[in-house]
Each structure stands twice: as structure tokens, then as C-alpha cells.
C-alpha positions in Angstrom: 0.0 0.1 0.1 3.0 2.3 0.4 5.8 3.3 -1.9 7.8 4.6 1.1 8.1 4.8 4.8 7.5 8.4 5.8 10.8 9.4 7.1 12.8 7.6 4.4 12.1 10.6 2.0 14.4 13.4 1.6 15.2 16.4 -0.8 16.4 13.8 -3.4 12.6 12.5 -3.8 11.5 16.1 -4.7 9.3 15.9 -7.6 8.4 12.3 -7.0 4.8 10.9 -6.8 4.5 8.9 -3.5 2.1 6.9 -1.7 2.4 6.8 2.2 0.4 5.3 5.1 0.2 5.8 8.7 -1.5 7.4 11.6 -2.3 11.1 11.8 0.1 12.4 14.5 -1.6 16.0 14.5 -3.5 18.1 12.0 -3.9 21.9 11.8 -6.2 24.1 9.6 -4.3 27.3 8.5 -6.9 29.3 6.7 -8.2 26.8 4.5 -5.0 24.9 4.0 -4.9 21.7 6.4 -1.5 20.4 7.4 -1.2 16.8 8.6 1.7 15.3 10.5 1.7 11.7 9.1 3.5 9.1 11.6 4.5 5.4 10.7 7.3 3.5 12.5 10.2 5.6 10.7 9.0 8.9 11.7 6.9 11.8 10.7 6.4 13.8 7.4 4.1 16.8 6.8 1.0 16.4 4.4 -0.5 19.5 2.9 -4.1 19.4 1.8 -4.9 22.5 -0.2 -8.1 22.9 -2.1 -6.3 24.7 -4.8 -4.1 21.3 -5.6 -7.0 18.7 -4.8 -10.4 20.0 -3.6 -11.2 16.1 -3.0 -8.3 15.6 -0.8 -9.0 18.7 1.1 -12.6 17.6 1.8 -11.2 14.4 3.4 -8.7 16.1 5.3 -11.4 18.2 6.9 -12.7 15.1 8.2 -9.4 13.7 9.7 -8.6 13.7 13.5 -5.7 12.5 15.5 -4.8 8.8 15.3 -6.8 8.1 12.2 -5.3 5.7 9.8 -5.0 7.2 6.5 -3.3 6.7 3.2 -2.0 9.6 1.0 -1.0 9.7 -2.6 1.0 13.0 -3.5 3.9 14.9 -4.6 7.1 15.5 -2.8 8.3 19.2 -2.6 10.6 21.6 -0.6 9.0 23.5 2.0 10.9 26.5 1.1 13.3 28.9 3.1 12.1 29.7 6.6 9.5 27.0 6.8 11.7 24.1 7.5 11.3 22.2 10.7 14.7 21.2 12.1 13.3 18.8 14.8 12.1 16.6 12.1 14.3 14.2 9.7 11.9 15.1 7.0 11.9 18.7 8.0 12.9 20.4 4.6 10.3 18.7 2.5 6.5 18.0 2.6 4.1 16.0 0.4 1.2 17.8 -1.4 -1.8 15.5 -1.4 -3.6 14.6 -4.5 -5.7 12.1 -2.6 -6.5 11.1 0.9 -8.2 8.0 2.0 -9.3 7.2 5.6 -8.6 3.6 6.2 -9.8 3.7 9.7 -11.1 6.1 12.4 -10.1 6.4 16.0 -12.0 7.2 19.0 -10.9 10.0 21.4 -7.8 8.6 23.1 -7.7 8.0 26.9 -4.4 9.7 26.9 -2.0 11.6 24.6 0.6 9.5 22.8 3.9 10.0 24.5 2.5 11.7 27.7 4.9 10.3 30.4 3.0 11.8 33.2 0.1 9.5 32.5 -0.6 6.8 35.2 1.3 3.6 34.4 -1.7 1.4 35.0 -3.7 3.4 32.2 -0.9 3.1 30.0 -0.6 -0.7 30.4 -4.3 -1.3 30.1 -4.1 0.8 26.7 -0.5 -0.8 26.0 -1.2 -0.7 22.1 -1.6 3.2 22.3 1.6 3.4 24.7 3.6 1.5 22.4 2.7 3.9 19.5 5.0 6.7 21.4 8.1 7.0 18.9 10.3 6.8 22.1 8.8 3.3 23.0 9.1 2.2 19.4 12.9 3.3 19.6 13.2 1.0 22.5 12.0 -2.1 20.7 14.0 -1.4 17.5 17.1 -1.2 19.6 16.0 -4.3 21.5 15.7 -6.2 18.2 19.2 -4.8 16.9 20.8 -6.0 20.1 19.3 -9.5 19.7 20.5 -9.7 16.3 24.0 -8.6 17.4 24.1 -11.2 19.9 22.9 -14.0 17.4 25.4 -12.8 15.1 28.3 -13.0 17.5 27.3 -16.6 18.9 26.9 -17.8 15.2 30.5 -16.4 14.5 31.9 -18.0 17.3 30.5 -21.5 16.7 27.6 -21.7 19.1 24.6 -23.7 18.3 21.0 -22.2 19.1 18.9 -25.0 20.9 15.4 -24.6 22.3 14.9 -26.2 25.5 11.3 -27.3 27.0 9.0 -24.9 28.4 7.0 -27.6 30.0 9.4 -29.4 32.4 9.9 -30.8 35.8 9.9 -28.7 39.1 13.4 -28.4 40.5 14.5 -26.2 43.4 16.2 -23.4 41.8 15.9 -20.4 44.5 12.3 -19.3 43.5 8.8 -20.4 43.3 7.8 -22.4 40.1 5.0 -21.5 37.9 3.1 -24.9 37.9 1.0 -26.1 35.2 -1.6 -29.0 35.8 -1.5 -32.1 33.4 -4.8 -33.4 32.1 -3.4 -36.6 30.9 -1.7 -37.3 34.4 -4.3 -36.2 37.1 -2.7 -34.7 40.0 0.7 -34.0 38.5 2.1 -31.0 37.3 4.6 -29.5 34.8 6.7 -26.5 35.9 7.7 -23.5 33.7 11.5 -23.1 33.7 13.3 -20.6 36.0 16.2 -21.2 33.8 17.3 -23.7 31.2 20.2 -24.8 33.7 19.8 -28.6 33.7 18.9 -28.9 30.1 22.0 -26.7 28.9 24.4 -29.0 31.1 22.8 -32.1 29.3 23.6 -30.6 26.0 27.2 -30.4 27.1 27.1 -34.0 28.1 25.6 -34.7 24.7 28.8 -33.1 22.9 27.1 -30.0 21.6 30.3 -28.1 22.8 28.8 -24.4 22.5 25.2 -23.9 23.1 23.2 -20.4 23.4 19.6 -19.5 23.5 17.4 -16.5 23.8 15.3 -18.0 26.5 12.2 -17.3 28.3 12.1 -17.7 32.0 9.5 -17.8 34.6 9.8 -17.2 38.5 6.8 -16.7 40.7 8.6 -14.2 43.2 7.8 -10.9 44.5 8.3 -8.3 41.9 9.9 -4.9 41.9 11.0 -2.3 39.3 13.8 -4.5 37.6 12.0 -7.9 37.9 9.2 -9.6 36.2 7.5 -13.1 36.5 8.5 -13.8 32.9 11.6 -12.6 31.5 14.3 -13.1 28.7 17.8 -14.2 29.3 20.7 -14.9 27.0 21.7 -18.3 28.0 25.1 -19.7 27.3 26.9 -22.9 28.0 30.4 -24.2 26.9 32.6 -27.4 27.4 36.2 -27.8 28.2 36.5 -24.2 29.4 37.7 -22.7 32.5 36.5 -19.4 34.3 38.5 -17.1 32.1 37.3 -18.7 28.9 33.9 -17.9 29.8 34.5 -14.4 30.8 36.4 -13.6 27.6 33.4 -15.0 25.5 31.0 -13.0 27.4 33.1 -9.8 27.2 33.0 -10.1 23.4 29.2 -10.7 23.3 28.7 -7.6 25.6 31.0 -5.5 23.6 29.2 -6.2 20.4 25.8 -5.8 21.9 26.4 -2.4 23.6 28.1 -1.2 20.2 24.5 -1.3 18.8 23.6 1.5 21.1 26.7 3.4 20.5 28.3 2.3 23.7 31.9 1.5 23.6 32.8 -1.3 26.3 36.4 -1.4 27.2 37.7 -4.8 27.6 39.0 -6.8 29.4 36.5 -5.6 32.0 37.8 -4.9 35.7 37.4 -7.9 38.4 36.8 -7.6 42.0 36.3 -10.3 44.6 33.0 -11.0 46.3 34.9 -10.2 49.5 36.1 -6.7 48.3 32.7 -5.7 46.7 31.0 -6.5 50.2 33.5 -4.9 52.4 34.3 -1.7 50.3 30.8 -1.2 48.8 28.3 -3.3 51.0 26.9 -4.8 47.8 27.6 -7.9 45.5 26.6 -5.5 42.8 28.4 -2.3 43.5 27.8 0.7 41.3 31.3 2.0 40.5 30.5 5.1 38.6 31.5 6.6 42.0 34.1 5.8 44.5 32.7 6.2 48.3 34.4 3.0 49.3 33.9 2.0 53.0 37.0 1.7 55.3 37.3 -0.9 58.2 37.9 0.9 61.4 36.8 -1.8 63.8 40.6 -1.9 65.1 40.2 1.9 66.1 37.3 0.9 68.6 38.8 -2.0 70.4 39.8 0.4 73.4 36.6 2.5 73.1 35.2 3.8 76.5 31.9 2.9 75.0 31.0 -0.7 76.1 29.0 -1.6 73.2 31.4 -0.2 70.6 34.2 -2.3 72.5 32.2 -5.4 72.5 31.3 -5.1 68.8 35.1 -4.6 68.0 36.2 -7.6 69.9 34.5 -10.1 67.4 36.2 -9.1 64.0 34.8 -12.3 62.2 30.9 -11.7 62.9 30.9 -7.9 63.4 31.9 -4.8 61.5 32.9 -1.1 62.0 32.6 0.8 59.0 33.5 4.3 58.1 32.2 6.1 55.0 34.0 9.3 54.2 32.0 11.6 52.0 34.0 14.5 50.4 31.9 17.8 50.5 29.2 16.1 52.7 29.2 18.3 55.6 28.6 21.4 53.3 25.9 19.4 51.4 23.9 17.8 54.3 21.8 20.0 56.7 21.0 18.8 60.1 17.2 17.8 58.9 19.0 16.1 55.8 21.2 14.1 58.3 18.2 13.0 60.5 16.6 11.7 57.2 19.7 9.7 56.5 19.4 8.3 59.9 15.7 7.2 59.3 16.9 5.9 56.0 19.4 3.4 57.7 17.2 2.5 60.5 14.8 1.0 57.9 17.6 -1.7 57.1 18.4 -2.5 60.7 20.7 0.3 61.9 20.4 1.3 65.4 21.4 4.9 64.5 23.8 6.8 62.2 27.0 8.3 63.8 29.0 10.8 62.2 32.1 13.2 62.4 31.9 16.6 60.5 35.1 17.9 59.4 35.1 21.9 60.2 37.6 24.6 59.9 37.8 24.6 63.7 38.4 21.0 63.8 36.4 17.6 64.1 33.0 17.5 65.4 30.6 14.7 66.4 29.5 12.8 69.5 31.3 9.7 68.7 34.6 11.4 69.1 34.2 11.2 73.1 34.2 7.4 72.8 37.6 7.3 71.1 41.1 7.5 72.6 43.4 10.2 71.2 45.7 7.5 69.7 42.6 5.5 68.0 41.5 8.8 66.6 44.8 9.5 65.1 45.3 6.2 63.3 41.7 6.6 62.0 42.2 10.1 60.6 45.5 8.7 59.0 43.4 5.9 57.2 40.6 8.4 55.9 42.6 11.5 55.2 39.5 13.7 55.4 39.5 17.4 54.6 37.6 20.4 55.7 33.9 20.0 54.4 33.8 16.2 54.5 31.6 14.2 56.8 32.2 10.8 57.9 29.5 8.1 58.6 29.8 5.1 60.7 27.9 1.8 60.9 28.5 -0.7 63.8 27.0 -4.1 64.6 26.5 -7.5 62.9 28.5 -7.8 59.7 25.7 -8.7 57.5 23.4 -5.8 58.8 26.1 -3.2 58.7 27.4 -3.8 55.2 23.7 -3.9 54.0 22.7 -0.5 55.3 26.1 1.1 54.8 26.0 0.0 51.2 22.6 1.4 50.8 23.6 4.5 52.3 26.4 4.8 50.0 24.1 4.7 47.1 21.7 7.1 48.3 24.5 9.7 49.2 25.8 9.3 45.6 22.1 9.8 44.2 21.6 12.8 46.6 24.8 14.5 45.8 24.8 13.7 41.9 28.3 11.9 42.3 28.1 10.3 38.9 27.1 10.8 35.4 23.7 9.0 34.9 24.7 8.3 31.3 28.1 6.5 32.1 28.5 2.7 32.0 30.8 1.0 34.5 31.0 -2.6 34.1 32.8 -5.0 36.6 33.0 -8.7 37.1 32.4 -9.9 40.8 34.3 -13.2 41.3 35.2 -15.7 44.0 31.6 -16.2 45.5 31.1 -18.1 48.7 29.8 -21.5 47.6 27.4 -21.6 50.5 25.7 -19.3 53.0 23.5 -20.0 56.2 19.9 -20.5 56.2 17.6 -19.2 58.9 18.4 -22.3 60.8 22.2 -22.1 60.3 22.5 -24.7 57.9 24.3 -24.6 54.5 22.3 -23.6 51.3 24.0 -22.8 47.9 24.3 -19.2 47.2 23.9 -20.0 43.4 22.7 -23.6 42.8 24.1 -27.0 43.9 25.9 -27.7 40.5 28.3 -24.8 40.8 31.9 -25.9 41.0 33.4 -25.3 44.4 37.0 -24.3 44.5 38.4 -27.3 46.1 41.5 -25.7 47.6 39.1 -23.8 49.9 36.8 -26.9 50.7 36.3 -27.1 54.5 33.0 -28.7 55.8 33.4 -27.2 59.3 33.8 -23.7 58.1 31.5 -24.1 55.2 31.1 -20.1 54.7 34.7 -19.9 53.8 34.4 -22.4 50.8 34.7 -20.4 47.7 33.0 -21.2 44.2 34.2 -20.7 40.8 31.1 -18.4 40.2 31.1 -14.9 38.5 28.6 -12.1 38.1 28.7 -9.2 35.5 27.7 -5.9 37.3 26.6 -2.7 35.4 26.0 0.6 37.2 24.8 -1.3 40.5 22.6 -3.9 38.6 23.6 -7.5 38.2 23.0 -8.0 34.5 24.2 -11.7 34.4 26.0 -14.3 36.1 27.4 -18.0 35.8 29.7 -20.4 37.0 31.9 -23.5 36.2 29.7 -26.6 36.7 30.4 -29.6 38.7 31.1 -32.5 36.1 32.5 -35.2 38.5 30.2 -37.4 40.5 32.4 -37.4 43.7 32.3 -33.7 43.8 28.6 -33.6 43.5 28.2 -36.1 46.2 30.4 -33.8 48.7 28.1 -30.9 47.9 24.8 -32.9 48.3 26.1 -34.3 51.6 27.1 -31.1 52.9 23.6 -29.8 52.0 21.9 -32.6 53.5 20.4 -34.0 50.3 20.5 -37.7 50.5 20.6 -40.1 47.4 17.0 -40.6 47.3 16.3 -36.9 47.5 18.8 -36.1 44.9 17.5 -38.6 42.3 14.0 -37.4 43.0 14.8 -33.7 42.1 17.8 -33.9 39.8 17.7 -37.6 38.7 17.9 -37.0 34.9 20.8 -34.7 35.1 22.7 -36.9 37.6 22.4 -39.8 35.2 23.5 -37.8 32.4 26.7 -36.7 34.4 27.6 -40.3 34.8 28.1 -40.9 30.8 31.1 -38.9 30.1 30.5 -35.3 31.2 33.1 -32.9 30.0 34.3 -29.9 32.1 31.8 -27.1 31.4 30.5 -23.7 32.6 28.2 -21.1 31.4 26.5 -17.9 31.8 23.0 -16.1 31.6 22.5 -12.5 30.6 19.3 -10.5 31.7 18.5 -9.1 28.3 15.5 -7.0 29.6 17.7 -5.5 32.2 20.5 -4.8 29.6 18.0 -3.0 27.4 16.7 -1.0 30.5 20.1 0.3 31.0 20.8 1.1 27.5 17.6 3.2 27.4 18.4 5.0 30.7 15.3 3.9 32.5 15.0 2.3 35.9 11.8 0.2 35.2 12.2 -3.1 33.2 8.5 -2.5 32.2 9.5 0.0 29.8 11.4 -2.4 27.6 8.9 -5.3 27.7 6.2 -5.1 25.1 3.6 -6.5 27.1 4.6 -6.6 30.8 2.8 -7.4 34.1 2.2 -5.1 37.1 4.0 -5.3 40.4 1.1 -7.6 41.3 1.9 -9.8 38.4 -1.3 -8.9 36.4 -1.7 -7.9 32.8 -4.1 -5.0 32.5 -4.2 -5.2 28.8 -5.6 -9.0 28.8 -6.9 -9.3 32.4 -4.5 -12.3 33.1 -4.6 -13.9 35.4 -8.2 -14.7 35.4 -10.8 -17.6 36.4 -11.2 -20.3 33.9 -14.4 -22.4 33.1 -15.5 -25.1 35.7 -15.5 -27.4 32.8 -11.8 -26.8 32.2 -11.0 -27.5 35.9 -13.0 -30.6 35.7 -10.9 -31.8 33.0 -7.7 -31.2 35.0 -9.1 -32.7 38.1 -8.8 -29.3 40.1 -11.1 -27.9 42.7 -10.6 -24.1 43.4 -10.8 -23.3 47.4 -11.2 -19.5 47.4 -9.3 -17.8 50.5 -11.9 -16.6 53.3 -12.6 -13.0 53.5 -12.3 -11.0 56.7 -16.1 -11.4 57.3 -16.1 -15.2 57.0 
């Protein structure tokens, strides 16, 4: 129906007869001559309906309203000096209409296309209108090009694209499964995959050597701005590799993917250990666009005359005393703002927020009276503060202190605009612990039970000190992907299961098909999974993953466009041998 896309036309097309189709972005009547901005996915071009050129086209143009779908035949001409629109790609030309056909009308819109102030729920309900926003279209064009670059890269590197099942067996992978009842096998359920983890390992046993997939994954977990119940990941697995081989391959993919958005990723990407990330930045996904590293000052409070501080400082393994120096912070933060910071960290377990202000006349702060002169001198030598700085302190249980001080660091950086919001700072976090304690003090895998432990650190008595061969890729404070070298030897897998308290019967019930496969000549292998949605979110400088998914769910896991989830017919439930028991209301 068209000869060109609207924004493909330029001065070289002047004098040509063209046929265009699209939506009416806007229309204006200037003394009998009607101007229509016609929009398609390429952009906008101005249409002129002048009764002097075509009375019939002008009559139709008088009926046109915003978001009508129309077809236009006409001739391209220059707008003329002083009439050009530098904001449009086609701003130097226009099309004089010979014929206009209304293909379809539009009702009055519930909101203006591109209005970012509109309530998100309304935008999601009318998602097809929201997606007409050229900015949204640009997002999905970028996403399409990034996916193509990723596919081209892996094809060039000799990877095989393999689809894995969507209906599979429920296995413990850290989040709740979405379950699908089986009609043929009453009382039994499939699970939607949280990731293709087990299948991609089986592909390595099968000898595929290099696998990748743009995979849909599903997790029934509480949602937030950067999390959805269904999401897309770039899934990768390789045989006969060590950690450095996987990291180098992924860096190549990331470099080519980000080049699509005009972003030059410098490789090799910096690496830091999990230990350093937590101790310096209070997070295993640190934002390194700014410094603000925490400093350990526990030794400076061992001789404190404050009994609580001294008691904390005695247990260096389980407790922390951290200082966070903020250059210029004393000049920036008022007393009221400091109180707000204290209230902020209290939400994450802090008992309070001590600080020292560095004034012209010297140091000022209640915490000073609890320090000896010698301890204060050592601390100042560590921190090297200058006039106008402020030093914040966190003390207590290790996990709690690192968490709230890390959050404080991020809040201060945002408050004080300490980073370029359009900068990109990548970092690999490596040497993760293999296990962490659950609520009962028992070991649980930090990643999954098939992660290869660093056997040089194996110590069942001190299981929290065992390291894994795992690695996460972090960008601007977001984990955008992660992976590990996998266990391929039966004796190591048995050690891990034994430490986790998984007996042979339990292991076979949960992972039998993988364990069987690993017995038949499993090669050394490892892999990685990149969160595609999160990557596009960062490329587009938004902090909401819903902005880069065509049809997302709300934070309550609802689709406002289709009304999912919804009730189904009783007959369907009967076929599945399911009876729904609704929760009681408060009045029942």
C-alpha cells in the first residue's frame, strides 16, 4: 500500500509521486490549507491538503482527526526557506496531497501518545496506544538490533542455538515455580523453567560443545522495578572451559551488543572479589561510577570507652565497624537531611547513624568522646578527611552493617549527583562463597548446587569460607548476568549434596535425569546467563524494566491489557481434576 516509509523521504525525492500510509499524529487548519503530520514507524512527514491542488483531498482532510489511519498519494516538494522544521528528519520537505483515504477512524484517546505523566496502570491497560510513542518504538527497535548482534556474535563463535522445553519438571532453583497441571496425568504438574540450567548442562554431556539460546524464563516471586514474572535471558554454555574462557567470550558478546547502542565497552572488564565488593561497597553488585569506598575501622574501637562499641570490636569475624568518608558532605547535608539519612538506615536494621563533621575549627561529633586520642589519630590517617567532609559510621552485625552502609552509599551518591547518569561502568564480581547460612544456620547454595566449588578452599567445618568458581557481571549497580563453572565429577557432586543434607533418594527425586547424564562422560563445562530485559533497560536509561518489555505485568503480576490471570470455566478445571478453594474474606 506504500511506496516509501514516511521518514525515508528527503530532498532527493522532490518531484516524485509517492504513496504513504500511517497515523495522523496531528492536524492543523491554517486558513483553509490543512497540514497533517503523518506518522509511521520510521518517523513523521508533513502532508499539505490545499483545495487549490486537490479539492477532493482537502474535503477528506477536513474529516481527519488525531490517530486516524490514512493513506496519502501526492508529490514531494521543498517546504521553502524559513518554513523548514529542524526537529524533523523530513523537516525540509512535505507532500502535497492529491488523494487522501481514511482507512480507519479512532475514538478519542484516553491519553495523549507519549505523555510520560500518565498513570502507568492506564498506559498498561491501553498498551497498544502506549507503544505508539516513538520513544517506545525506538526502545524495541534497539532491542531487536541488540538480539540480532548477539545471535550474529554467537554464530560467528561457533555456538548452536537450541530451544529447551517450556513444560518441564519442578526443581529447586531458588524461587517458586509456575506450575501447569497435567490433564493426562491427574494430580501431576509441569513447571515453567526458572532457567534452562539443567538442560544446557545435558547438552554439554551430549557433545554440543557450545550452546546459546534467547530463552524465556519464569519465576513466581515478589516483583520490583527490575524484575518480572516472565523475562528473557541470553543463555550460554560451553564445554572444556575454565572461568577465564567463559568471561572472555561473554565480554566479546557484551562489547558487540552495547556497540549497537553506540556504547564502547572497554575490555578486559575489571574484576573484584565478592569479599572486596561487600567490604568496600556493601553490595555484591556495586555501582562503580563513583568511589565512596567504606573503610574498616574496627581496630580503632577495640579500646573504646563505650562498652557496646568495644564489645562489637572484639568479634572481627562476625561484626563490622565501617567508616564512609563523603567529600564535601558536611557542606551538602543540613541537620534535617542528616536526620533523614538516619531514618533511612534504620529501615534496614541500623540502630542509628553516627558521624563526624570536618569543620575549619576541627572535628565535631558525639562519637569522638568514645575514642582514645591514639585511635582517632590512626583513623584520621586512614581516612585523610578534608575540611567540609563528613564521615558516617556503621557498627554491629556484619551482614546488617554492610547492607545498610551499602544502601547509604548509594543514596548519598544519588543525593549529591556524584555520577554521570549516562556513564557505563562494568565490573566482574568473582570468588563468591559456595554456601551461606539459612535461617537455621545450615548451609544453602548461594547460586545452585551444581556450581563448582574451589576445592582448595573446601572445609566442611567452616562451610561459609568455601569459595565457588562463579562470576557475576555488574553494570551501574545492577547484576546483568551471572554464571559458573559446573560440577562434572560425581564425587564432587556427592560432597556438595552431603554438605547440603540432600540424601541419594532426595537427589534422585529432584535431579535424577541430570545426575544420570553426568555419569556418561560429562566434560568440564561452564556457562553464563545475561538478563536481556535489564540490559535494554540500562541502555535506554530507564529504571523500570516494564518500559522495555512489550506486554509486561504489573507489580501484582497482572496483565492489565488482557486481564490475566483470570478465572477459567468449571469444565476446564474438571478436566484437570482441580477444585478451586477460594481464600476466606475477613467477614467469614
